[in-house]
Residue frames as qw, qx, qy, qz and C-alpha x, y, z in Angstrom:
[[0.128, 0.348, 0.681, 0.632, 114.14, 124.81, 102.46],
 [0.193, 0.245, 0.281, -0.908, 111.86, 127.80, 102.41],
 [0.024, 0.371, 0.868, 0.331, 108.29, 126.95, 101.53],
 [0.272, -0.009, 0.056, -0.961, 105.05, 128.94, 101.13],
 [0.079, 0.404, 0.906, -0.099, 101.61, 127.75, 102.16],
 [0.146, -0.074, -0.262, -0.951, 99.00, 129.69, 100.15],
 [0.100, 0.433, 0.842, -0.305, 95.61, 129.60, 101.89],
 [0.192, 0.065, -0.300, -0.932, 93.12, 130.97, 99.35],
 [0.531, 0.358, 0.648, -0.413, 89.43, 130.62, 98.62],
 [0.074, -0.078, 0.713, 0.693, 88.83, 129.49, 95.02],
 [0.547, 0.329, 0.216, -0.739, 85.69, 129.99, 93.03],
 [0.808, 0.299, 0.497, -0.102, 84.04, 128.07, 90.21],
 [0.587, 0.805, -0.066, -0.061, 85.98, 129.73, 87.39],
 [0.883, -0.127, 0.107, 0.439, 89.35, 128.08, 86.69],
 [0.485, 0.552, 0.047, 0.677, 90.69, 131.11, 84.79],
 [0.268, -0.852, 0.072, -0.443, 89.94, 133.47, 87.65],
 [0.827, -0.548, 0.110, 0.066, 91.61, 131.14, 90.06],
 [0.803, 0.236, 0.026, 0.547, 94.78, 131.10, 87.90],
 [0.128, 0.783, -0.076, 0.604, 95.08, 134.84, 88.39],
 [0.621, -0.725, 0.184, -0.232, 95.09, 134.25, 92.21],
 [0.941, -0.140, 0.107, 0.288, 97.70, 131.49, 91.85],
 [0.580, 0.549, -0.007, 0.602, 99.95, 133.80, 89.80],
 [0.173, -0.835, 0.131, -0.505, 99.70, 136.60, 92.37],
 [0.762, -0.608, 0.198, -0.102, 100.42, 134.31, 95.28],
 [0.922, 0.066, 0.066, 0.377, 103.26, 132.49, 93.53],
 [0.409, 0.659, -0.104, 0.623, 105.05, 135.77, 92.68],
 [0.417, -0.792, 0.194, -0.401, 104.64, 136.94, 96.31],
 [0.930, -0.336, 0.134, 0.065, 106.02, 133.62, 97.54],
 [0.789, 0.347, -0.007, 0.506, 109.01, 133.93, 95.21],
 [0.091, 0.804, -0.143, 0.570, 109.66, 137.47, 96.37],
 [0.601, -0.684, 0.280, -0.306, 109.91, 136.08, 99.88],
 [0.031, 0.600, -0.799, 0.005, 112.50, 133.49, 98.81],
 [0.811, -0.034, 0.502, -0.298, 110.30, 130.41, 98.73],
 [0.067, -0.313, 0.862, 0.394, 111.44, 127.40, 96.69],
 [0.132, -0.282, -0.918, -0.246, 107.99, 125.89, 96.62],
 [0.381, -0.027, 0.250, -0.890, 104.44, 127.30, 96.99],
 [0.040, -0.215, -0.976, -0.018, 101.67, 124.92, 97.92],
 [0.424, -0.120, -0.133, -0.888, 98.01, 125.72, 97.05],
 [0.587, -0.040, 0.623, -0.515, 94.97, 123.95, 98.35],
 [0.296, 0.265, 0.906, 0.146, 93.03, 121.05, 96.94],
 [0.265, 0.746, 0.604, 0.090, 90.50, 122.20, 94.31],
 [0.195, -0.547, 0.101, 0.808, 92.66, 125.23, 93.41],
 [0.122, 0.131, 0.688, 0.703, 91.35, 124.79, 89.90],
 [0.431, -0.395, -0.317, -0.747, 87.68, 125.11, 90.93],
 [0.344, -0.256, 0.621, -0.656, 85.89, 124.87, 94.29],
 [0.017, -0.235, -0.972, 0.020, 83.85, 121.88, 95.32],
 [0.265, 0.582, 0.498, -0.585, 80.22, 122.44, 94.75],
 [0.332, 0.587, -0.381, -0.632, 80.99, 123.09, 91.09],
 [0.939, 0.272, 0.175, -0.118, 80.14, 120.59, 88.35],
 [0.435, -0.638, 0.537, 0.341, 83.60, 119.16, 87.95],
 [0.738, 0.258, 0.584, 0.217, 83.15, 116.96, 84.82],
 [0.493, 0.825, 0.209, 0.181, 82.90, 119.90, 82.34],
 [0.101, -0.958, 0.267, 0.007, 85.90, 121.59, 83.93],
 [0.806, -0.355, 0.422, 0.215, 88.32, 118.63, 84.10],
 [0.514, 0.782, -0.333, -0.118, 91.37, 118.85, 81.80],
 [0.941, 0.055, -0.153, 0.298, 94.36, 116.51, 81.15],
 [0.597, -0.626, 0.065, 0.497, 97.73, 117.30, 82.59],
 [0.403, -0.014, 0.384, 0.830, 98.82, 118.76, 79.19],
 [0.100, 0.767, 0.587, 0.239, 95.68, 120.87, 78.92],
 [0.180, 0.723, 0.022, 0.667, 95.46, 124.67, 79.14],
 [0.526, -0.815, 0.006, -0.243, 94.98, 125.03, 82.91],
 [0.854, -0.379, 0.132, 0.333, 98.02, 122.87, 83.82],
 [0.639, 0.414, 0.129, 0.635, 100.01, 124.52, 81.10],
 [0.034, -0.846, -0.018, -0.532, 99.32, 127.86, 82.65],
 [0.725, -0.682, 0.093, -0.004, 100.31, 126.63, 86.06],
 [0.844, -0.020, 0.132, 0.520, 103.62, 125.54, 84.55],
 [0.329, 0.663, 0.064, 0.669, 104.04, 129.06, 83.08],
 [0.424, -0.854, 0.021, -0.302, 103.32, 130.56, 86.53],
 [0.867, -0.417, 0.108, 0.250, 105.94, 128.30, 88.05],
 [0.694, 0.273, 0.155, 0.648, 108.51, 129.26, 85.37],
 [0.095, 0.796, 0.080, 0.593, 107.80, 132.96, 85.73],
 [0.547, -0.796, 0.110, -0.235, 108.03, 132.90, 89.51],
 [0.379, 0.575, -0.684, 0.241, 111.12, 130.60, 89.44],
 [0.339, -0.302, 0.769, -0.451, 109.81, 128.08, 91.92],
 [0.146, -0.145, -0.967, -0.153, 107.81, 124.84, 92.22],
 [0.532, -0.113, 0.040, -0.838, 104.01, 125.14, 92.29],
 [0.042, -0.152, -0.984, 0.081, 101.81, 122.48, 93.86],
 [0.429, 0.091, 0.093, -0.894, 98.10, 122.88, 93.12],
 [0.422, 0.206, 0.860, -0.200, 94.96, 120.83, 93.17],
 [0.398, 0.268, -0.370, -0.796, 93.10, 120.26, 89.89],
 [0.759, 0.176, 0.542, -0.316, 90.69, 117.85, 88.27],
 [0.097, 0.362, -0.772, -0.513, 91.63, 115.49, 85.36],
 [0.788, 0.088, -0.246, -0.557, 89.34, 113.30, 83.33],
 [0.495, -0.251, 0.820, -0.139, 89.01, 109.66, 84.57],
 [0.080, 0.095, -0.875, -0.468, 88.40, 106.74, 82.09],
 [0.022, -0.397, -0.915, 0.064, 85.04, 105.91, 83.57],
 [0.056, -0.702, -0.466, -0.535, 83.50, 109.34, 83.09],
 [0.477, -0.827, -0.214, 0.205, 84.27, 110.63, 86.51],
 [0.258, 0.858, -0.325, 0.302, 87.20, 113.00, 87.26],
 [0.788, -0.150, -0.393, 0.450, 90.35, 112.43, 89.22],
 [0.309, -0.951, 0.002, -0.019, 91.33, 114.72, 92.09],
 [0.826, 0.264, -0.076, 0.492, 94.88, 115.43, 91.10],
 [0.346, -0.859, 0.123, 0.356, 97.75, 117.36, 92.59],
 [0.696, 0.630, -0.013, 0.345, 100.12, 118.87, 90.01],
 [0.535, -0.713, 0.180, 0.415, 103.66, 119.58, 91.22],
 [0.698, 0.547, 0.231, 0.400, 105.63, 121.51, 88.56],
 [0.079, 0.976, -0.144, 0.142, 108.55, 123.87, 88.05],
 [0.142, -0.797, 0.582, -0.077, 112.30, 124.04, 88.36],
 [0.267, 0.368, -0.886, -0.088, 112.89, 120.57, 86.96],
 [0.298, 0.072, 0.865, -0.396, 110.03, 118.98, 88.91],
 [0.555, 0.037, -0.392, -0.733, 107.07, 117.39, 87.12],
 [0.067, -0.080, -0.975, 0.199, 104.84, 115.05, 89.19],
 [0.536, -0.247, -0.183, -0.787, 101.18, 114.33, 89.68],
 [0.012, 0.019, 0.921, -0.388, 99.35, 112.54, 92.49],
 [0.484, -0.327, -0.498, -0.642, 95.81, 111.27, 92.24],
 [0.439, -0.383, 0.462, -0.668, 93.96, 111.34, 95.56],
 [0.281, 0.058, -0.958, -0.010, 93.74, 107.76, 96.87],
 [0.078, -0.375, -0.833, 0.399, 91.25, 108.11, 99.72],
 [0.110, -0.431, -0.416, -0.793, 87.98, 109.71, 98.66],
 [0.150, -0.048, 0.489, -0.858, 85.80, 111.75, 101.00],
 [0.535, -0.349, -0.627, -0.446, 82.71, 109.52, 101.41],
 [0.393, -0.329, -0.659, 0.551, 81.96, 110.77, 104.92],
 [0.045, -0.381, -0.335, 0.860, 80.06, 113.42, 106.80],
 [0.465, 0.655, 0.473, -0.362, 77.16, 113.41, 104.28],
 [0.348, 0.747, -0.357, -0.440, 79.36, 113.89, 101.20],
 [0.876, 0.074, 0.459, 0.130, 80.15, 111.25, 98.64],
 [0.013, 0.737, -0.448, -0.506, 83.21, 112.32, 96.63],
 [0.348, -0.132, 0.876, 0.307, 83.37, 108.87, 94.90],
 [0.517, 0.637, 0.524, -0.230, 80.14, 109.72, 92.98],
 [0.443, 0.893, -0.011, -0.078, 82.06, 112.10, 90.73],
 [0.023, 0.795, -0.607, 0.007, 85.73, 111.35, 91.52],
 [0.959, 0.075, -0.272, 0.035, 87.69, 108.16, 90.81],
 [0.629, -0.729, 0.242, 0.121, 90.35, 107.17, 93.21],
 [0.405, 0.722, -0.560, 0.021, 94.07, 107.02, 92.58],
 [0.973, -0.206, -0.100, 0.001, 96.35, 104.15, 93.63],
 [0.744, 0.317, -0.225, 0.543, 99.98, 105.31, 93.52],
 [0.497, -0.748, -0.065, 0.436, 102.15, 106.81, 96.24],
 [0.537, 0.715, 0.075, 0.442, 103.95, 109.83, 94.78],
 [0.464, -0.746, 0.032, 0.477, 107.07, 111.65, 95.89],
 [0.572, 0.733, -0.009, 0.370, 109.42, 113.98, 94.08],
 [0.679, -0.337, -0.113, 0.642, 112.79, 115.60, 94.80],
 [0.188, 0.924, 0.070, 0.327, 113.73, 119.26, 95.05],
 [0.013, -0.836, 0.424, -0.348, 117.10, 120.52, 96.04],
 [0.339, 0.265, -0.860, 0.276, 118.03, 117.03, 97.28],
 [0.368, -0.034, 0.621, -0.691, 114.93, 116.92, 99.53],
 [0.176, -0.231, -0.901, -0.323, 112.39, 114.11, 98.96],
 [0.354, 0.071, 0.255, -0.897, 108.81, 115.37, 99.30],
 [0.093, 0.301, 0.947, 0.056, 105.51, 113.35, 99.43],
 [0.295, -0.118, -0.248, -0.915, 102.14, 114.28, 98.16],
 [0.054, -0.381, -0.902, 0.197, 98.69, 113.71, 99.80],
 [0.195, -0.341, -0.299, -0.870, 95.30, 115.30, 99.64],
 [0.508, -0.355, 0.037, -0.784, 92.82, 116.20, 102.35],
 [0.886, -0.263, 0.016, -0.381, 90.98, 113.02, 103.40],
 [0.760, 0.301, -0.510, 0.270, 94.26, 111.11, 103.02],
 [0.002, -0.576, 0.536, -0.617, 95.22, 112.65, 106.33],
 [0.763, -0.337, 0.268, -0.482, 93.04, 110.08, 108.13],
 [0.992, 0.107, -0.051, 0.035, 95.19, 107.19, 106.80],
 [0.390, -0.817, 0.393, 0.158, 98.61, 107.14, 108.46],
 [0.817, -0.015, 0.479, 0.322, 100.04, 104.40, 106.18],
 [0.558, 0.766, 0.172, 0.269, 100.27, 106.84, 103.33],
 [0.056, -0.948, 0.276, -0.151, 102.51, 109.24, 105.19],
 [0.717, -0.450, 0.520, 0.116, 104.60, 106.30, 106.42],
 [0.810, 0.381, 0.351, 0.274, 104.91, 105.27, 102.79],
 [0.274, 0.929, -0.104, 0.227, 106.30, 108.74, 102.05],
 [0.430, -0.770, 0.469, -0.047, 108.88, 108.24, 104.82],
 [0.842, -0.066, 0.510, 0.164, 109.76, 104.77, 103.52],
 [0.677, 0.630, 0.221, 0.310, 110.36, 106.37, 100.09],
 [0.588, 0.068, -0.086, 0.801, 112.87, 108.80, 101.65],
 [0.046, -0.760, -0.242, -0.602, 110.58, 111.78, 102.17],
 [0.353, -0.191, -0.518, 0.755, 111.28, 114.20, 105.00],
 [0.236, 0.233, 0.141, -0.933, 108.42, 116.56, 104.04],
 [0.170, 0.451, 0.856, 0.186, 104.79, 115.73, 103.12],
 [0.148, 0.034, -0.100, -0.983, 102.57, 118.23, 101.44],
 [0.078, 0.432, 0.888, -0.136, 98.80, 118.03, 102.20],
 [0.219, -0.081, -0.213, -0.949, 96.60, 120.39, 100.12],
 [0.019, -0.375, -0.891, 0.255, 93.02, 120.26, 101.38],
 [0.300, -0.328, -0.205, -0.872, 89.53, 121.66, 101.15],
 [0.113, -0.094, -0.888, 0.436, 88.40, 120.60, 104.58],
 [0.329, -0.574, -0.609, -0.438, 84.66, 120.31, 105.33],
 [0.173, -0.380, 0.364, -0.833, 83.21, 122.53, 107.96],
 [0.721, -0.396, -0.472, -0.317, 81.01, 121.28, 110.88],
 [0.629, -0.708, 0.188, -0.260, 81.09, 120.54, 114.59],
 [0.802, -0.417, 0.395, 0.160, 84.47, 119.27, 115.70],
 [0.823, 0.509, 0.113, 0.227, 86.04, 119.44, 112.27],
 [0.173, 0.868, -0.360, 0.296, 88.62, 122.08, 113.05],
 [0.581, -0.587, 0.538, -0.168, 89.73, 120.07, 116.12],
 [0.927, 0.118, 0.350, 0.069, 89.98, 116.90, 113.93],
 [0.598, 0.758, -0.092, 0.244, 92.02, 118.76, 111.28],
 [0.082, -0.832, 0.464, -0.292, 94.50, 120.01, 113.88],
 [0.753, -0.393, 0.511, -0.132, 94.74, 116.66, 115.60],
 [0.913, 0.296, 0.260, 0.107, 95.19, 114.58, 112.39],
 [0.501, 0.798, -0.226, 0.246, 97.78, 116.89, 110.81],
 [0.274, -0.734, 0.566, -0.258, 99.88, 116.79, 114.00],
 [0.831, -0.195, 0.507, -0.120, 99.50, 113.00, 114.31],
 [0.855, 0.500, 0.081, 0.110, 100.51, 112.35, 110.71],
 [0.286, 0.813, -0.430, 0.269, 103.69, 114.36, 111.06],
 [0.469, -0.575, 0.605, -0.290, 104.54, 112.58, 114.36],
 [0.870, -0.069, 0.475, -0.112, 103.75, 109.01, 113.35],
 [0.817, 0.515, 0.064, 0.251, 105.76, 109.34, 110.10],
 [0.524, -0.618, 0.104, 0.577, 108.33, 111.76, 111.67],
 [0.447, 0.354, 0.395, 0.720, 108.13, 114.09, 108.72],
 [0.077, 0.261, 0.092, -0.958, 107.51, 117.80, 108.29],
 [0.212, 0.549, 0.793, 0.158, 103.94, 118.30, 107.17],
 [0.097, 0.144, -0.089, -0.981, 102.72, 121.39, 105.28],
 [0.139, 0.539, 0.828, -0.064, 98.90, 121.19, 105.55],
 [0.022, 0.134, -0.167, -0.977, 97.42, 123.88, 103.18],
 [0.201, 0.531, 0.813, -0.127, 93.66, 124.25, 103.29],
 [0.037, 0.600, 0.428, 0.674, 91.18, 126.40, 101.44],
 [0.007, -0.064, 0.400, -0.914, 90.34, 129.45, 103.53],
 [0.150, 0.515, 0.764, -0.359, 86.89, 129.69, 105.18],
 [0.181, 0.513, 0.530, 0.650, 84.67, 131.25, 102.43],
 [0.282, -0.883, -0.374, -0.017, 82.86, 133.33, 105.12],
 [0.486, -0.675, 0.072, 0.550, 86.22, 134.80, 106.29],
 [0.458, 0.022, 0.472, 0.753, 87.12, 135.47, 102.68],
 [0.284, 0.455, 0.092, -0.839, 83.97, 137.48, 102.01],
 [0.228, 0.095, -0.780, -0.575, 82.91, 134.92, 99.40],
 [0.731, -0.126, -0.175, -0.647, 79.55, 133.38, 98.96],
 [0.320, -0.271, 0.873, -0.247, 79.12, 130.40, 101.28],
 [0.407, -0.007, -0.765, -0.499, 77.68, 127.47, 99.34],
 [0.670, -0.218, 0.239, -0.669, 74.40, 125.95, 100.65],
 [0.873, 0.147, -0.444, -0.140, 75.58, 122.37, 99.81],
 [0.816, -0.547, 0.176, 0.059, 77.45, 119.89, 101.91],
 [0.756, 0.517, -0.149, 0.373, 80.53, 120.30, 99.65],
 [0.675, -0.530, -0.076, 0.508, 83.78, 120.71, 101.60],
 [0.388, 0.834, 0.100, 0.379, 84.83, 124.28, 100.79],
 [0.505, 0.359, -0.361, 0.697, 87.39, 124.92, 103.52],
 [0.525, -0.797, -0.293, 0.054, 87.83, 126.18, 107.04],
 [0.153, 0.866, -0.360, 0.310, 91.43, 127.56, 106.84],
 [0.668, -0.634, 0.381, -0.088, 93.92, 126.90, 109.63],
 [0.807, 0.478, -0.281, 0.205, 96.72, 125.85, 107.35],
 [0.603, -0.733, 0.315, 0.001, 99.80, 124.80, 109.35],
 [0.559, 0.550, -0.602, 0.149, 103.39, 123.82, 109.16],
 [0.834, -0.500, 0.144, -0.180, 103.97, 120.97, 111.56],
 [0.043, 0.694, -0.718, 0.024, 107.35, 119.70, 112.62],
 [0.641, 0.126, -0.747, -0.125, 108.41, 116.08, 112.63],
 [0.147, -0.018, -0.825, 0.545, 107.84, 115.96, 116.39],
 [0.146, -0.591, -0.786, -0.109, 104.23, 116.86, 115.93],
 [0.167, -0.597, -0.296, 0.727, 104.49, 120.50, 117.09],
 [0.377, 0.821, 0.380, 0.198, 102.87, 123.22, 115.10],
 [0.554, -0.161, 0.036, 0.816, 105.57, 125.66, 114.02],
 [0.086, 0.135, -0.145, -0.976, 103.48, 128.14, 112.04],
 [0.146, 0.479, 0.866, 0.000, 99.74, 128.51, 111.47],
 [0.113, -0.191, -0.244, -0.944, 97.15, 130.68, 109.84],
 [0.344, 0.226, 0.619, -0.669, 93.69, 131.40, 110.97],
 [0.542, 0.474, 0.682, -0.127, 90.45, 131.14, 108.96],
 [0.371, 0.856, 0.013, -0.359, 91.00, 133.98, 106.49],
 [0.812, 0.523, -0.043, 0.255, 93.13, 133.92, 103.40],
 [0.336, -0.865, 0.345, 0.139, 96.87, 134.31, 103.94],
 [0.778, 0.495, -0.358, 0.149, 100.31, 133.40, 102.70],
 [0.686, -0.677, 0.266, 0.027, 102.57, 131.72, 105.21],
 [0.653, 0.590, -0.423, 0.215, 106.33, 131.53, 104.25],
 [0.669, -0.650, 0.346, -0.104, 108.52, 129.49, 106.53],
 [0.299, 0.604, -0.739, -0.019, 111.79, 127.63, 106.64],
 [0.965, -0.164, -0.043, -0.200, 111.87, 123.86, 106.95],
 [0.166, -0.691, 0.702, -0.057, 114.89, 122.50, 108.76],
 [0.879, 0.163, -0.350, -0.280, 115.02, 119.17, 106.92],
 [0.415, 0.386, -0.748, 0.345, 117.93, 118.02, 109.03],
 [0.430, -0.310, 0.514, -0.674, 115.70, 117.95, 112.05],
 [0.887, 0.033, -0.213, -0.408, 114.00, 114.85, 110.74],
 [0.686, 0.248, -0.642, 0.238, 117.03, 112.61, 111.35],
 [0.029, 0.269, -0.651, 0.709, 117.40, 113.91, 114.93],
 [0.663, -0.137, 0.213, -0.704, 113.66, 113.33, 115.71],
 [0.884, 0.154, -0.389, -0.210, 113.90, 109.75, 114.14],
 [0.437, 0.298, -0.735, 0.424, 116.77, 108.94, 116.47],
 [0.194, -0.143, 0.594, -0.768, 114.69, 109.96, 119.49],
 [0.700, 0.205, 0.360, -0.582, 111.20, 108.87, 118.35],
 [0.021, -0.339, 0.856, 0.389, 112.05, 105.63, 116.46],
 [0.699, 0.240, 0.453, -0.498, 108.52, 104.68, 115.47],
 [0.693, 0.544, -0.328, -0.341, 109.49, 103.85, 111.85],
 [0.294, 0.462, -0.830, 0.107, 112.35, 101.58, 112.91],
 [0.251, -0.138, 0.825, -0.488, 110.28, 99.99, 115.68],
 [0.715, 0.140, -0.129, -0.673, 107.33, 98.93, 113.50],
 [0.323, -0.179, 0.926, -0.084, 106.29, 95.29, 113.89],
 [0.527, 0.456, 0.696, -0.176, 103.05, 95.05, 112.04],
 [0.498, 0.829, 0.112, -0.230, 102.38, 95.66, 108.31],
 [0.776, 0.128, 0.287, 0.547, 104.84, 96.04, 105.49],
 [0.135, -0.619, 0.129, 0.763, 106.86, 98.91, 104.15],
 [0.616, 0.732, 0.159, -0.245, 105.93, 100.52, 100.87]]
């Protein structure tokens, strides 16, 4: 399966961000991608007041994402914000196009490193996977990468590829943690992992927010099921198109049988 990782820097205006998604999706399709993955907060960057921007999954922003997917002829995965019943928003991944329609609400909220996502965002609770061209694919978001059980739940559901849109927070050691955690999650679930972050605003020529909001550092990567980085971007915006050899998962699982050898915990 050919996939595209679109590392962009989004701003506070959802309509302007849609124009970027359209341009990137069409480029990905021209390169033969079946799916293009955008970062968390593709709708609007963190540091923006999210409540007034949040829309339901049948609202105008998501409807336009579906139109982009249809026009490009591929599946689009993009981070958006939907209203939550308690007045907060939900940090949602929309996966849509070519017969796919799925949504994942971020389970693990980023209450760390001086930022409290849970003040404005309500957590999800459901593991979500979908199928494209006979390939089962799992969805996760940013801070979820620190919780290996979610990625093992993807594997237990039959996934051989996990998608991880993110808007990673900057700071000392954070790039090293991002690289370590993405490789670890691929290896301990023996899945391909497409980790797609927001580009570093400074490397994008965008205004760098003065808040502690996580606005991205770049370094999106495609990691193999053996934990090796197969392709990677740097800090600046870029579109990475690569082929995922899904059959490699079975071979790795025969060699590194961590899923079969588990003794503690339960399977999802």
